[in-house]
N, CA, C and O atoms as a Tripos MOL2 file, in Angstrom:
@<TRIPOS>MOLECULE
protein
  164   163    41     0     0
PROTEIN
NO_CHARGES

@<TRIPOS>ATOM
      1 N          72.8210   73.5790  124.6000 N.3       1 ILE1
      2 CA         73.2400   73.3730  123.2590 C.3       1 ILE1
      3 C          72.1900   72.4170  122.3930 C.2       1 ILE1
      4 O          71.9160   72.7000  121.2260 O.2       1 ILE1
      5 N          71.7290   71.4730  122.9450 N.am      2 PHE2
      6 CA         70.7410   70.3320  122.3770 C.3       2 PHE2
      7 C          69.2900   70.7350  122.4900 C.2       2 PHE2
      8 O          68.4570   70.0310  121.9200 O.2       2 PHE2
      9 N          68.9020   71.8110  123.1760 N.am      3 ASP3
     10 CA         67.5540   72.3090  123.3480 C.3       3 ASP3
     11 C          66.8870   72.1940  121.9370 C.2       3 ASP3
     12 O          65.9780   71.4100  121.6640 O.2       3 ASP3
     13 N          67.4140   73.0070  121.1580 N.am      4 GLY4
     14 CA         66.6570   73.1080  119.7530 C.3       4 GLY4
     15 C          66.5480   71.6850  119.0480 C.2       4 GLY4
     16 O          65.5490   71.3140  118.4320 O.2       4 GLY4
     17 N          67.7050   70.9400  119.2190 N.am      5 LEU5
     18 CA         67.6950   69.6860  118.5290 C.3       5 LEU5
     19 C          66.7630   68.8310  119.1640 C.2       5 LEU5
     20 O          66.1600   68.0070  118.4760 O.2       5 LEU5
     21 N          66.5690   68.9110  120.3460 N.am      6 LYS6
     22 CA         65.6110   68.0090  121.0440 C.3       6 LYS6
     23 C          64.2530   68.2880  120.5480 C.2       6 LYS6
     24 O          63.4430   67.3830  120.3480 O.2       6 LYS6
     25 N          63.9630   69.6950  120.3210 N.am      7 LYS7
     26 CA         62.6530   70.0230  119.8620 C.3       7 LYS7
     27 C          62.3630   69.5380  118.5200 C.2       7 LYS7
     28 O          61.2770   69.0280  118.2440 O.2       7 LYS7
     29 N          63.4080   69.7010  117.5880 N.am      8 ASP8
     30 CA         63.2810   69.4360  116.2840 C.3       8 ASP8
     31 C          63.3810   67.8020  116.1760 C.2       8 ASP8
     32 O          62.7010   67.2370  115.3200 O.2       8 ASP8
     33 N          63.9360   67.3110  116.7420 N.am      9 SER9
     34 CA         64.2020   65.6580  116.6450 C.3       9 SER9
     35 C          64.4110   65.0330  117.8930 C.2       9 SER9
     36 O          65.5330   64.7520  118.3140 O.2       9 SER9
     37 N          63.1710   64.7690  118.6010 N.am     10 PRO10
     38 CA         63.3290   64.1260  119.9710 C.3      10 PRO10
     39 C          64.2000   63.0650  119.9280 C.2      10 PRO10
     40 O          65.0610   63.0960  120.8080 O.2      10 PRO10
     41 N          64.2390   62.1040  119.1450 N.am     11 LYS11
     42 CA         65.0210   60.8330  118.9500 C.3      11 LYS11
     43 C          66.5150   60.9350  118.5670 C.2      11 LYS11
     44 O          67.1910   59.9310  118.3440 O.2      11 LYS11
     45 N          67.1000   62.4500  118.4890 N.am     12 PHE12
     46 CA         68.4180   62.6370  117.8760 C.3      12 PHE12
     47 C          69.3560   61.8330  118.5520 C.2      12 PHE12
     48 O          70.2640   61.3720  117.8610 O.2      12 PHE12
     49 N          69.3330   61.5680  119.7440 N.am     13 ARG13
     50 CA         70.4080   60.8100  120.6550 C.3      13 ARG13
     51 C          70.6860   59.3160  119.7260 C.2      13 ARG13
     52 O          71.8250   58.8520  119.7780 O.2      13 ARG13
     53 N          69.8090   58.7130  119.0310 N.am     14 HIS14
     54 CA         70.0420   57.4630  118.2250 C.3      14 HIS14
     55 C          70.8590   57.7810  117.1850 C.2      14 HIS14
     56 O          71.3950   56.8670  116.5590 O.2      14 HIS14
     57 N          71.0940   59.2000  116.8190 N.am     15 LYS15
     58 CA         71.8410   59.4490  115.5870 C.3      15 LYS15
     59 C          73.3790   59.9290  115.8700 C.2      15 LYS15
     60 O          74.2760   59.9880  115.0290 O.2      15 LYS15
     61 N          73.4670   60.2650  117.2830 N.am     16 VAL16
     62 CA         74.8230   60.7650  117.7590 C.3      16 VAL16
     63 C          75.6430   59.6230  118.0990 C.2      16 VAL16
     64 O          75.2670   58.7350  118.8640 O.2      16 VAL16
     65 N          76.8090   59.6590  117.5010 N.am     17 VAL17
     66 CA         77.9960   58.7530  117.7850 C.3      17 VAL17
     67 C          79.2780   59.4130  118.3130 C.2      17 VAL17
     68 O          79.6090   60.4730  117.7820 O.2      17 VAL17
     69 N          79.9560   58.9600  119.1940 N.am     18 ALA18
     70 CA         81.1150   59.7850  119.8150 C.3      18 ALA18
     71 C          82.2760   58.9050  119.0910 C.2      18 ALA18
     72 O          82.2820   57.6740  119.1290 O.2      18 ALA18
     73 N          83.1630   59.6130  118.4920 N.am     19 VAL19
     74 CA         84.3650   59.2320  118.0300 C.3      19 VAL19
     75 C          85.5070   59.7030  118.7630 C.2      19 VAL19
     76 O          85.4050   60.8370  119.2320 O.2      19 VAL19
     77 N          86.5040   59.1110  118.9480 N.am     20 GLY20
     78 CA         87.9190   59.5180  119.4200 C.3      20 GLY20
     79 C          88.6940   60.0420  118.3880 C.2      20 GLY20
     80 O          88.5670   59.6310  117.2340 O.2      20 GLY20
     81 N          89.6280   61.0700  118.7570 N.am     21 GLY21
     82 CA         90.5680   61.5970  117.6380 C.3      21 GLY21
     83 C          91.4280   62.7810  118.3520 C.2      21 GLY21
     84 O          91.2190   63.2130  119.4860 O.2      21 GLY21
     85 N          92.3010   63.1570  117.5710 N.am     22 ASP22
     86 CA         93.0910   64.3680  118.0710 C.3      22 ASP22
     87 C          93.3350   65.2140  116.8870 C.2      22 ASP22
     88 O          93.8800   64.7710  115.8760 O.2      22 ASP22
     89 N          92.8780   66.5940  117.0310 N.am     23 CYS23
     90 CA         92.8660   67.5170  115.9430 C.3      23 CYS23
     91 C          94.5390   67.8900  115.5940 C.2      23 CYS23
     92 O          94.7970   68.6350  114.6480 O.2      23 CYS23
     93 N          95.3390   67.4600  116.2180 N.am     24 GLU24
     94 CA         96.6980   67.8480  116.0360 C.3      24 GLU24
     95 C          97.5170   66.6720  115.1760 C.2      24 GLU24
     96 O          98.6570   66.7910  114.7270 O.2      24 GLU24
     97 N          96.6480   65.5070  115.0610 N.am     25 ASN25
     98 CA         97.1690   64.3910  114.3440 C.3      25 ASN25
     99 C          96.7420   64.4680  112.9680 C.2      25 ASN25
    100 O          95.7900   65.2010  112.7020 O.2      25 ASN25
    101 N          97.3470   63.7760  112.0080 N.am     26 PRO26
    102 CA         97.0510   63.6370  110.6220 C.3      26 PRO26
    103 C          95.5230   63.0450  110.6250 C.2      26 PRO26
    104 O          95.1730   62.2620  111.5080 O.2      26 PRO26
    105 N          94.7680   63.4050  109.7360 N.am     27 GLU27
    106 CA         93.4300   62.9460  109.6100 C.3      27 GLU27
    107 C          92.5500   62.7510  110.8600 C.2      27 GLU27
    108 O          91.7220   61.8670  111.0800 O.2      27 GLU27
    109 N          92.9500   63.8460  111.6660 N.am     28 LEU28
    110 CA         92.2960   64.1870  112.9530 C.3      28 LEU28
    111 C          92.4550   63.1050  114.0500 C.2      28 LEU28
    112 O          91.7580   63.0680  115.0640 O.2      28 LEU28
    113 N          93.3920   62.2710  113.7630 N.am     29 GLY29
    114 CA         93.7120   61.1520  114.6250 C.3      29 GLY29
    115 C          92.5380   60.1630  114.7810 C.2      29 GLY29
    116 O          92.4170   59.5440  115.8380 O.2      29 GLY29
    117 N          91.6800   59.9970  113.7750 N.am     30 LEU30
    118 CA         90.7140   59.2260  113.7750 C.3      30 LEU30
    119 C          91.1630   57.8830  113.4300 C.2      30 LEU30
    120 O          92.1590   57.7780  112.7140 O.2      30 LEU30
    121 N          90.4220   56.6080  113.9390 N.am     31 SER31
    122 CA         90.8520   55.3380  113.4150 C.3      31 SER31
    123 C          90.1610   55.0430  112.3140 C.2      31 SER31
    124 O          89.1370   55.6770  112.0580 O.2      31 SER31
    125 N          90.5820   54.1060  111.5480 N.am     32 GLU32
    126 CA         90.0730   53.6640  110.2190 C.3      32 GLU32
    127 C          88.5690   53.5500  110.3070 C.2      32 GLU32
    128 O          87.8320   54.1750  109.5440 O.2      32 GLU32
    129 N          88.1400   52.7580  111.2300 N.am     33 HIS33
    130 CA         86.7740   52.6230  111.5430 C.3      33 HIS33
    131 C          85.9890   53.6910  111.7050 C.2      33 HIS33
    132 O          84.9940   53.8110  110.9910 O.2      33 HIS33
    133 N          86.3350   54.7200  112.7480 N.am     34 ASP34
    134 CA         85.6570   55.8030  112.9120 C.3      34 ASP34
    135 C          85.5630   56.6530  111.6640 C.2      34 ASP34
    136 O          84.4830   57.1460  111.3410 O.2      34 ASP34
    137 N          86.5870   56.8260  111.0020 N.am     35 ARG35
    138 CA         86.7520   57.7410  109.6410 C.3      35 ARG35
    139 C          85.6600   56.9320  108.6140 C.2      35 ARG35
    140 O          84.7980   57.6300  108.0790 O.2      35 ARG35
    141 N          85.6790   55.6310  108.3630 N.am     36 ASP36
    142 CA         84.5500   54.8860  107.5790 C.3      36 ASP36
    143 C          83.1960   55.3980  108.0650 C.2      36 ASP36
    144 O          82.3810   55.8990  107.2910 O.2      36 ASP36
    145 N          82.9980   55.2610  109.3060 N.am     37 LEU37
    146 CA         81.6540   55.6680  109.8980 C.3      37 LEU37
    147 C          81.2480   56.9650  109.6340 C.2      37 LEU37
    148 O          80.1050   57.1010  109.1970 O.2      37 LEU37
    149 N          81.9910   58.0300  109.8170 N.am     38 LEU38
    150 CA         81.8210   59.3630  109.3700 C.3      38 LEU38
    151 C          81.3900   59.4260  107.8660 C.2      38 LEU38
    152 O          80.3450   59.9370  107.4620 O.2      38 LEU38
    153 N          82.3300   58.8420  107.1160 N.am     39 ILE39
    154 CA         81.9930   59.0870  105.5460 C.3      39 ILE39
    155 C          80.6600   58.3040  105.2460 C.2      39 ILE39
    156 O          79.9090   58.7070  104.3580 O.2      39 ILE39
    157 N          80.4000   57.3050  105.9090 N.am     40 GLN40
    158 CA         78.9190   56.5670  105.5090 C.3      40 GLN40
    159 C          78.0660   57.3000  105.8350 C.2      40 GLN40
    160 O          77.1800   57.4350  104.9910 O.2      40 GLN40
    161 N          77.9280   57.9850  106.9620 N.am     41 GLU41
    162 CA         76.8840   58.7720  107.5420 C.3      41 GLU41
    163 C          76.8190   59.9040  107.0010 C.2      41 GLU41
    164 O          75.9750   60.7190  107.3740 O.2      41 GLU41
@<TRIPOS>BOND
     1     1     2 1
     2     2     3 1
     3     3     4 2
     4     3     5 am
     5     5     6 1
     6     6     7 1
     7     7     8 2
     8     7     9 am
     9     9    10 1
    10    10    11 1
    11    11    12 2
    12    11    13 am
    13    13    14 1
    14    14    15 1
    15    15    16 2
    16    15    17 am
    17    17    18 1
    18    18    19 1
    19    19    20 2
    20    19    21 am
    21    21    22 1
    22    22    23 1
    23    23    24 2
    24    23    25 am
    25    25    26 1
    26    26    27 1
    27    27    28 2
    28    27    29 am
    29    29    30 1
    30    30    31 1
    31    31    32 2
    32    31    33 am
    33    33    34 1
    34    34    35 1
    35    35    36 2
    36    35    37 am
    37    37    38 1
    38    38    39 1
    39    39    40 2
    40    39    41 am
    41    41    42 1
    42    42    43 1
    43    43    44 2
    44    43    45 am
    45    45    46 1
    46    46    47 1
    47    47    48 2
    48    47    49 am
    49    49    50 1
    50    50    51 1
    51    51    52 2
    52    51    53 am
    53    53    54 1
    54    54    55 1
    55    55    56 2
    56    55    57 am
    57    57    58 1
    58    58    59 1
    59    59    60 2
    60    59    61 am
    61    61    62 1
    62    62    63 1
    63    63    64 2
    64    63    65 am
    65    65    66 1
    66    66    67 1
    67    67    68 2
    68    67    69 am
    69    69    70 1
    70    70    71 1
    71    71    72 2
    72    71    73 am
    73    73    74 1
    74    74    75 1
    75    75    76 2
    76    75    77 am
    77    77    78 1
    78    78    79 1
    79    79    80 2
    80    79    81 am
    81    81    82 1
    82    82    83 1
    83    83    84 2
    84    83    85 am
    85    85    86 1
    86    86    87 1
    87    87    88 2
    88    87    89 am
    89    89    90 1
    90    90    91 1
    91    91    92 2
    92    91    93 am
    93    93    94 1
    94    94    95 1
    95    95    96 2
    96    95    97 am
    97    97    98 1
    98    98    99 1
    99    99   100 2
   100    99   101 am
   101   101   102 1
   102   102   103 1
   103   103   104 2
   104   103   105 am
   105   105   106 1
   106   106   107 1
   107   107   108 2
   108   107   109 am
   109   109   110 1
   110   110   111 1
   111   111   112 2
   112   111   113 am
   113   113   114 1
   114   114   115 1
   115   115   116 2
   116   115   117 am
   117   117   118 1
   118   118   119 1
   119   119   120 2
   120   119   121 am
   121   121   122 1
   122   122   123 1
   123   123   124 2
   124   123   125 am
   125   125   126 1
   126   126   127 1
   127   127   128 2
   128   127   129 am
   129   129   130 1
   130   130   131 1
   131   131   132 2
   132   131   133 am
   133   133   134 1
   134   134   135 1
   135   135   136 2
   136   135   137 am
   137   137   138 1
   138   138   139 1
   139   139   140 2
   140   139   141 am
   141   141   142 1
   142   142   143 1
   143   143   144 2
   144   143   145 am
   145   145   146 1
   146   146   147 1
   147   147   148 2
   148   147   149 am
   149   149   150 1
   150   150   151 1
   151   151   152 2
   152   151   153 am
   153   153   154 1
   154   154   155 1
   155   155   156 2
   156   155   157 am
   157   157   158 1
   158   158   159 1
   159   159   160 2
   160   159   161 am
   161   161   162 1
   162   162   163 1
   163   163   164 2
@<TRIPOS>SUBSTRUCTURE
     1 ILE1         2 RESIDUE 1 A ILE
     2 PHE2         6 RESIDUE 1 A PHE
     3 ASP3        10 RESIDUE 1 A ASP
     4 GLY4        14 RESIDUE 1 A GLY
     5 LEU5        18 RESIDUE 1 A LEU
     6 LYS6        22 RESIDUE 1 A LYS
     7 LYS7        26 RESIDUE 1 A LYS
     8 ASP8        30 RESIDUE 1 A ASP
     9 SER9        34 RESIDUE 1 A SER
    10 PRO10       38 RESIDUE 1 A PRO
    11 LYS11       42 RESIDUE 1 A LYS
    12 PHE12       46 RESIDUE 1 A PHE
    13 ARG13       50 RESIDUE 1 A ARG
    14 HIS14       54 RESIDUE 1 A HIS
    15 LYS15       58 RESIDUE 1 A LYS
    16 VAL16       62 RESIDUE 1 A VAL
    17 VAL17       66 RESIDUE 1 A VAL
    18 ALA18       70 RESIDUE 1 A ALA
    19 VAL19       74 RESIDUE 1 A VAL
    20 GLY20       78 RESIDUE 1 A GLY
    21 GLY21       82 RESIDUE 1 A GLY
    22 ASP22       86 RESIDUE 1 A ASP
    23 CYS23       90 RESIDUE 1 A CYS
    24 GLU24       94 RESIDUE 1 A GLU
    25 ASN25       98 RESIDUE 1 A ASN
    26 PRO26      102 RESIDUE 1 A PRO
    27 GLU27      106 RESIDUE 1 A GLU
    28 LEU28      110 RESIDUE 1 A LEU
    29 GLY29      114 RESIDUE 1 A GLY
    30 LEU30      118 RESIDUE 1 A LEU
    31 SER31      122 RESIDUE 1 A SER
    32 GLU32      126 RESIDUE 1 A GLU
    33 HIS33      130 RESIDUE 1 A HIS
    34 ASP34      134 RESIDUE 1 A ASP
    35 ARG35      138 RESIDUE 1 A ARG
    36 ASP36      142 RESIDUE 1 A ASP
    37 LEU37      146 RESIDUE 1 A LEU
    38 LEU38      150 RESIDUE 1 A LEU
    39 ILE39      154 RESIDUE 1 A ILE
    40 GLN40      158 RESIDUE 1 A GLN
    41 GLU41      162 RESIDUE 1 A GLU
């Protein structure tokens, strides 16, 4: 999955952030902090 991304942007790992959530919950179950992080980025 990441082969093309590695080729185009070798330092992509510095841009990837894991967030916890649940697709079955309102607002995807994201915490306020994680939601703000996604909005800002």
